[in-house]
Backbone as CSV, one residue per row, in Angstrom:
resi,resn,N_x,N_y,N_z,CA_x,CA_y,CA_z,C_x,C_y,C_z
1,UNK,76.927,4.060,83.614,75.915,2.942,83.500,75.015,4.063,82.915
2,UNK,73.876,2.918,81.477,73.053,3.566,81.294,71.379,2.545,81.288
3,UNK,70.791,4.170,81.535,69.124,3.463,81.804,68.465,3.975,80.688
4,UNK,66.997,3.621,80.957,65.652,4.147,80.352,65.092,4.449,80.910
5,UNK,64.259,4.996,80.491,62.723,5.926,81.137,62.130,5.785,80.297
6,UNK,61.232,5.061,80.099,60.088,5.213,79.101,59.468,6.577,79.660
7,UNK,58.261,6.534,78.368,57.568,7.633,78.829,56.127,7.487,79.785
8,UNK,55.962,5.840,80.053,55.059,6.251,80.606,55.568,6.323,81.867
9,UNK,57.056,5.802,82.164,57.606,5.964,83.722,57.325,7.660,83.583
10,UNK,57.513,8.227,82.818,57.677,9.617,83.343,56.254,10.252,83.872
11,UNK,55.703,10.126,83.030,53.845,10.392,83.424,53.625,9.580,85.460
12,UNK,54.462,7.995,85.144,53.978,7.659,86.114,55.219,8.694,87.268
13,UNK,56.071,8.599,87.263,56.509,9.473,88.090,56.247,11.320,88.183
14,UNK,55.681,12.082,87.136,55.126,13.030,87.596,53.682,13.051,87.628
15,UNK,53.187,11.978,87.960,51.601,11.758,88.242,50.833,12.192,87.264
16,UNK,51.184,11.966,86.024,50.198,12.635,84.720,49.500,11.706,84.019
17,UNK,47.961,11.281,84.032,47.537,10.624,83.638,47.969,10.762,82.232
18,UNK,48.027,9.207,81.624,48.270,9.280,79.748,46.860,9.337,79.347
19,UNK,46.349,10.194,78.708,45.607,10.025,77.770,44.909,9.022,76.757
20,UNK,43.925,8.503,76.886,43.631,7.507,75.626,42.610,7.686,74.476
21,UNK,43.169,7.555,73.204,42.502,7.888,71.777,42.551,6.583,71.282
22,UNK,41.750,6.413,70.350,41.263,5.475,69.497,42.392,5.292,68.626
23,UNK,42.919,4.208,68.249,43.337,3.952,67.268,43.555,4.945,65.977
24,UNK,44.879,5.865,65.831,44.854,6.892,64.870,44.742,8.217,65.058
25,UNK,43.852,8.414,65.908,43.103,9.851,66.476,44.685,10.125,66.559
26,UNK,45.609,9.820,67.025,46.593,11.285,68.023,47.157,12.106,67.258
27,UNK,47.612,10.628,65.813,48.520,10.965,64.638,47.683,12.092,64.175
28,UNK,46.482,11.622,63.895,45.443,12.521,62.901,45.177,14.183,63.426
29,UNK,45.247,13.682,65.009,45.378,15.613,65.715,46.339,16.299,65.361
30,UNK,47.617,15.398,65.475,49.005,15.938,65.502,48.995,16.393,64.033
31,UNK,48.535,16.029,62.686,48.656,16.437,61.632,47.738,17.576,61.114
32,UNK,46.191,17.490,61.995,45.682,18.815,61.827,46.369,19.919,62.558
33,UNK,46.827,19.447,64.089,47.413,20.608,64.418,48.926,21.335,63.804
34,UNK,49.690,20.632,62.515,50.659,21.601,61.980,50.084,21.962,61.215
35,UNK,49.019,22.077,60.654,48.499,22.719,59.652,47.699,23.223,60.063
36,UNK,47.271,23.477,61.181,46.124,24.061,61.629,47.375,25.779,62.305
37,UNK,48.429,25.025,63.220,49.359,26.053,64.392,48.430,26.181,65.396
38,UNK,47.651,25.167,65.527,46.907,25.740,66.874,47.508,25.696,68.288
39,UNK,48.749,24.542,68.753,49.315,25.369,69.351,50.988,25.814,69.630
40,UNK,50.515,27.001,68.201,52.044,28.023,68.105,52.118,28.901,69.683
41,UNK,53.308,29.688,69.863,53.077,30.186,70.978,52.003,31.661,71.222
42,UNK,51.892,32.102,70.032,50.869,33.312,69.485,49.464,32.625,70.325
43,UNK,49.434,31.280,70.254,47.952,30.676,70.918,47.773,30.657,71.909
44,UNK,49.172,29.758,72.396,48.933,28.467,73.801,49.984,29.762,74.212
45,UNK,50.993,30.499,73.704,52.355,30.899,74.847,53.134,29.951,74.385
46,UNK,54.588,31.046,75.159,55.696,30.257,74.776,56.441,29.138,76.087
47,UNK,55.802,27.657,76.208,56.106,27.001,77.085,56.934,26.998,77.537
48,UNK,58.264,26.850,77.135,59.883,26.496,77.421,59.490,27.708,78.482
49,UNK,58.985,29.054,78.050,59.329,30.201,79.374,58.044,29.939,80.234
50,UNK,56.965,29.768,80.238,55.905,29.613,80.790,56.154,28.791,82.213
51,UNK,56.578,27.243,81.773,57.383,26.193,82.638,58.575,26.952,83.531
52,UNK,58.994,27.487,83.385,60.289,28.162,84.282,59.727,29.076,85.028
53,UNK,58.502,29.764,84.738,57.758,30.722,85.897,56.955,30.040,86.794
54,UNK,56.337,28.924,86.061,55.822,28.439,86.787,56.632,27.553,88.192
55,UNK,55.629,28.324,89.367,56.111,27.937,90.965,55.639,26.557,91.356
56,UNK,54.665,26.409,91.160,54.097,25.115,91.527,54.603,23.926,91.504
57,UNK,54.403,22.478,91.632,54.935,21.645,91.843,53.609,20.010,90.659
58,UNK,52.365,20.199,90.943,52.021,19.274,90.536,51.246,19.836,88.890
59,UNK,50.713,18.421,88.658,50.218,19.231,87.378,48.881,19.551,87.738
60,UNK,48.250,19.442,88.415,46.884,19.845,89.038,46.864,21.609,89.217
61,UNK,48.406,22.217,89.981,48.877,23.374,90.203,49.316,23.702,88.731
62,UNK,49.561,23.141,87.741,49.800,23.771,86.160,49.144,24.007,85.551
63,UNK,47.986,23.212,85.857,46.785,23.828,84.618,45.983,25.017,85.426
64,UNK,46.308,24.955,86.711,45.370,26.047,87.383,46.643,27.083,86.734
65,UNK,47.533,27.152,87.338,48.150,28.698,86.631,48.387,29.043,85.339
66,UNK,48.248,28.183,84.642,48.364,28.128,82.796,46.879,29.063,82.308
67,UNK,45.903,28.466,83.476,44.151,28.999,82.545,44.138,29.707,83.218
68,UNK,44.932,30.231,84.599,44.475,31.593,84.344,44.942,32.903,83.815
69,UNK,46.420,32.371,83.092,47.109,33.219,82.544,46.821,33.610,81.260
70,UNK,46.289,31.804,80.578,46.041,31.804,78.964,44.537,31.323,79.205
71,UNK,43.236,32.258,79.441,41.823,31.183,79.986,41.034,30.798,77.984
72,UNK,41.410,31.662,77.224,41.148,31.064,75.994,41.628,30.626,75.084
73,UNK,43.255,29.879,75.795,44.086,29.135,74.854,43.899,28.291,74.288
74,UNK,43.261,27.051,74.797,42.815,25.662,74.634,41.360,25.741,73.612
75,UNK,40.394,26.854,73.631,39.957,26.714,72.959,39.663,27.086,71.887
76,UNK,41.316,28.354,71.550,41.125,28.585,70.354,41.640,27.698,69.368
77,UNK,43.220,27.176,70.591,43.801,25.637,69.669,42.590,24.534,69.408
78,UNK,41.467,24.138,70.097,40.428,23.553,69.454,39.729,23.696,67.966
79,UNK,39.570,25.012,68.445,38.784,25.542,67.201,39.695,25.484,65.748
80,UNK,40.783,25.950,66.058,41.658,25.994,64.827,42.239,24.830,64.205
81,UNK,42.108,23.533,65.266,41.906,22.037,65.169,40.991,21.315,64.458
82,UNK,40.422,21.794,64.987,38.444,21.100,64.394,38.509,21.611,62.875
83,UNK,38.912,23.195,63.094,38.839,23.916,61.621,39.088,23.124,60.538
84,UNK,40.439,22.889,60.852,41.476,22.485,60.013,41.100,20.162,59.731
85,UNK,40.337,20.209,60.381,39.774,18.544,60.382,39.029,18.466,59.874
86,UNK,38.049,19.229,58.953,37.156,19.573,58.664,37.499,19.699,57.426
87,UNK,38.572,20.752,56.815,39.168,20.810,56.084,39.891,19.094,55.422
88,UNK,40.399,18.319,56.609,41.156,17.296,55.840,39.784,16.132,55.543
89,UNK,39.371,16.095,56.038,37.768,15.090,56.028,37.498,15.760,54.357
90,UNK,36.985,16.766,54.085,36.370,17.160,52.366,37.614,16.994,51.710
91,UNK,39.330,17.113,51.918,40.545,16.376,51.181,40.017,14.921,51.077
92,UNK,39.774,14.204,51.905,40.135,12.445,52.009,38.930,12.345,51.668
93,UNK,37.497,13.112,51.348,36.267,12.890,50.496,36.823,12.558,49.173
94,UNK,37.535,13.535,48.755,37.474,13.847,46.918,39.089,12.907,46.773
95,UNK,39.364,11.809,47.927,40.650,11.440,47.347,39.946,9.871,46.559
96,UNK,40.315,9.521,45.824,40.011,8.741,45.135,41.014,7.381,44.698
97,UNK,41.275,5.919,44.278,42.173,5.424,44.180,42.864,6.251,42.902
98,UNK,42.268,7.109,41.938,43.229,7.560,40.858,43.781,8.740,41.435
99,UNK,43.234,9.660,42.264,43.773,10.314,43.055,45.551,10.112,44.054
100,UNK,45.135,8.790,45.090,46.638,7.848,45.435,47.580,7.231,44.438
101,UNK,46.635,6.771,43.170,47.746,6.587,42.174,48.629,7.636,41.574
102,UNK,48.103,8.555,41.287,48.906,9.897,40.598,49.931,10.432,42.053
103,UNK,49.433,10.280,43.462,50.576,10.563,44.152,51.526,10.608,44.249
104,UNK,50.821,8.543,44.121,52.252,7.914,44.997,53.186,8.188,43.232
105,UNK,52.475,8.275,42.328,53.467,8.198,40.927,53.950,9.484,41.478
106,UNK,53.580,10.407,41.450,54.488,11.263,42.027,55.562,11.265,42.843
107,UNK,55.495,10.672,44.022,56.491,10.441,45.001,57.565,9.517,44.180
108,UNK,56.897,9.052,43.707,58.034,7.422,43.763,59.267,7.382,42.106
109,UNK,58.321,8.003,41.272,58.935,8.763,39.385,59.730,9.964,39.857
110,UNK,58.628,11.074,40.301,58.487,12.133,40.149,60.109,12.624,40.690
111,UNK,59.442,13.165,42.002,59.888,13.594,43.520,61.456,12.549,43.742
112,UNK,61.571,11.618,43.200,62.799,10.729,43.122,63.879,11.226,42.201
113,UNK,63.504,11.145,41.168,64.138,11.308,39.908,65.035,12.932,40.470
114,UNK,63.928,14.107,40.303,64.061,15.216,40.411,65.449,15.258,41.954
115,UNK,64.948,14.541,43.555,65.828,14.672,44.520,67.213,13.746,44.353
116,UNK,67.050,12.773,43.203,68.076,12.275,43.049,68.933,13.074,42.001
117,UNK,68.959,13.919,40.924,68.839,14.346,40.220,69.356,16.333,40.283
118,UNK,68.924,16.458,42.026,68.914,17.695,42.490,70.567,18.802,41.480
119,UNK,71.534,17.883,42.365,73.104,18.296,41.816,72.580,19.410,40.287
120,UNK,71.782,17.901,39.483,72.461,18.795,38.066,71.443,19.780,37.803
121,UNK,70.413,19.844,38.482,69.644,21.715,38.305,70.965,22.423,38.827
122,UNK,70.972,22.687,40.304,72.068,23.226,40.356,73.052,23.771,39.491
123,UNK,73.675,22.679,38.975,74.902,22.744,38.690,74.383,23.571,37.032
124,UNK,73.114,23.270,36.899,72.987,24.476,35.201,72.423,25.542,35.629
125,UNK,71.572,25.984,36.593,71.614,26.916,37.099,72.947,27.708,36.539
126,UNK,73.530,27.216,37.808,75.177,28.025,37.623,75.850,28.225,36.420
127,UNK,75.187,27.662,35.523,76.610,27.235,34.480,75.353,28.374,33.947
128,UNK,74.129,28.095,34.191,73.202,29.388,33.074,73.793,31.084,34.084
129,UNK,74.010,30.977,34.794,74.280,32.592,35.171,75.553,32.919,34.865
130,UNK,76.726,32.173,34.424,77.661,32.005,34.609,78.073,31.990,32.807
131,UNK,77.273,31.841,32.392,77.335,31.730,30.856,78.618,30.581,30.207
132,UNK,78.158,30.002,30.723,79.335,28.322,30.848,79.156,27.410,30.605
133,UNK,79.131,26.265,30.644,78.847,25.440,30.091,78.537,24.184,31.921
134,UNK,78.109,22.893,31.697,78.261,22.521,33.138,78.886,20.685,32.368
135,UNK,79.044,19.953,34.179,78.219,18.696,33.733,78.522,17.990,35.204
136,UNK,78.207,16.843,35.858,78.193,15.900,36.842,79.312,15.077,36.646
137,UNK,79.948,15.242,38.290,81.286,14.551,37.873,81.329,13.283,37.447
138,UNK,82.771,12.411,37.216,82.668,11.071,37.421,82.757,10.321,38.695
139,UNK,82.645,9.248,38.665,83.245,8.347,39.816,84.195,8.673,40.648
140,UNK,85.394,8.824,39.219,86.586,8.992,40.859,86.719,10.009,41.332
141,UNK,85.989,11.382,40.492,85.564,12.667,40.754,84.890,12.867,42.288
142,UNK,84.209,11.972,42.126,83.209,12.172,43.186,83.463,11.615,44.562
143,UNK,84.681,10.867,44.145,85.854,9.787,45.207,86.571,11.560,45.760
144,UNK,86.504,12.423,45.160,87.495,13.447,45.720,86.638,14.881,46.190
145,UNK,85.153,14.082,46.193,84.510,15.107,46.809,83.505,16.619,46.160
146,UNK,83.983,16.290,44.622,83.870,16.552,43.668,82.603,16.041,42.844
147,UNK,81.228,17.534,43.020,79.936,17.144,42.407,79.868,16.854,40.680
148,UNK,80.780,18.306,41.024,80.586,18.439,39.142,81.009,19.633,38.696
149,UNK,81.353,20.100,38.034,81.756,20.928,36.802,81.196,22.359,36.654
150,UNK,81.501,23.280,36.591,81.241,24.639,36.077,81.996,25.379,35.846
151,UNK,81.383,24.958,33.626,83.281,25.366,33.019,84.090,24.103,33.740
152,UNK,85.418,24.771,33.491,86.154,23.856,33.965,86.666,23.774,35.320
153,UNK,85.942,24.259,36.268,85.744,24.528,37.531,85.369,23.588,38.471
154,UNK,85.620,22.876,39.782,85.460,21.529,39.834,84.472,22.666,41.065
155,UNK,83.489,21.613,41.617,82.125,22.280,42.022,81.819,21.053,43.306
156,UNK,81.630,21.686,44.434,81.052,20.658,44.917,79.681,21.572,45.991
157,UNK,78.433,20.506,45.499,77.649,21.376,46.492,77.017,20.588,47.615
158,UNK,76.349,21.064,48.928,76.823,21.089,49.994,75.397,21.831,50.825
159,UNK,74.731,21.611,51.379,73.589,21.509,51.903,73.590,22.834,53.236
160,UNK,73.373,24.248,53.478,74.001,25.416,53.915,74.454,24.519,55.682
161,UNK,74.009,23.040,55.997,73.937,23.069,57.288,75.398,22.688,57.370
162,UNK,76.181,22.290,56.328,77.177,21.926,55.929,78.506,22.444,56.518
163,UNK,77.849,24.013,56.740,78.721,24.956,57.403,79.091,24.932,59.273
164,UNK,77.970,24.473,59.308,77.967,23.971,61.223,78.408,23.051,61.303
165,UNK,78.918,22.004,60.854,78.699,20.866,60.720,80.715,20.920,61.331
166,UNK,81.189,20.827,62.401,82.314,20.535,62.863,82.894,19.845,62.811
167,UNK,84.626,19.479,62.682,85.282,18.744,62.520,85.544,17.635,61.174
168,UNK,84.715,18.637,60.334,84.425,17.039,59.181,85.715,17.112,58.730
169,UNK,86.142,16.204,57.907,87.596,15.587,57.868,87.778,15.920,56.255
170,UNK,86.336,15.617,55.272,86.644,15.688,53.994,87.067,16.966,53.408
171,UNK,88.232,16.890,52.579,88.390,17.972,51.814,87.663,18.241,50.582
172,UNK,87.401,19.520,50.680,86.137,19.684,49.173,87.306,20.632,48.096
173,UNK,87.495,19.918,47.153,88.349,20.587,46.056,87.550,21.280,45.274
174,UNK,88.159,22.739,44.980,87.565,23.311,44.354,85.884,24.287,44.817
175,UNK,85.494,24.965,43.571,83.876,26.285,44.845,83.425,25.457,46.004
176,UNK,82.744,25.656,46.865,82.162,24.633,47.632,80.020,26.056,47.278
177,UNK,79.351,25.266,46.682,77.789,25.748,46.258,77.509,25.849,47.478
178,UNK,76.588,26.015,48.338,75.720,26.090,49.216,74.071,26.109,49.068
179,UNK,73.571,25.639,49.448,71.645,25.767,49.049,70.742,25.272,50.154
180,UNK,69.959,25.552,50.191,68.827,25.411,51.768,67.565,25.406,50.890
181,UNK,66.801,24.326,50.772,65.829,24.182,50.401,64.286,24.867,51.193
182,UNK,63.484,25.617,50.518,62.609,26.158,50.937,61.288,25.849,50.828
183,UNK,60.070,25.983,51.594,58.185,25.803,50.825,58.490,25.463,49.003
184,UNK,58.822,26.728,48.709,59.056,26.861,47.457,60.225,27.017,46.293
185,UNK,61.058,26.988,47.171,62.469,27.273,46.172,63.923,26.900,46.411
186,UNK,64.513,26.534,45.796,66.222,26.142,46.642,66.901,27.256,46.603
187,UNK,67.612,27.748,47.497,68.053,29.450,47.737,69.666,28.647,47.328
188,UNK,70.886,29.117,46.506,72.150,29.073,45.950,72.693,29.449,46.827
189,UNK,73.530,29.614,47.470,74.629,30.700,47.347,76.097,30.453,46.834
190,UNK,76.190,31.343,46.190,77.575,30.677,45.694,78.913,31.762,46.323
191,UNK,80.328,31.413,45.789,81.418,31.427,46.570,81.884,32.843,46.051
192,UNK,81.972,32.944,44.605,82.357,33.356,44.170,82.223,34.289,43.131
């Protein structure tokens, strides 16, 4: 049997009041907090550990227990988020139709192109390192799990997370090149 438990029901069962925010306020605060890192463990504590050590049962008991241990956490997080909201306000004031159009063009044209041609950039880099040529695979080669060739050797290009996927039925012909995207680069792991 499958049942659903809505978040409203969770709040009801745990006797926790639901907050009321004007439209767009909660997503805006989430965004500001994401950038400000106001509720990181170093600011508010490691919640998963704290809740395990909490001896009480009610939200009122939790609030008192938590604030006794972290009396400045709420204020510190609030200050960080308010500071970021000021920065976001400044950014919004500098955002005119031309900036929005430039952003949309960058997303739709350039980032899409880069994302769809990403494998080619990896192939070029590996070919440069190995002082050889490269080419993208043909459709019949793609069907075999080949993304391209470095020199005359077939390669498959996979995200690093591919390593942890158990039970993959895909057989990859040739070398596998793993990659991981970071904020500022792509880290490439070669197998040979």
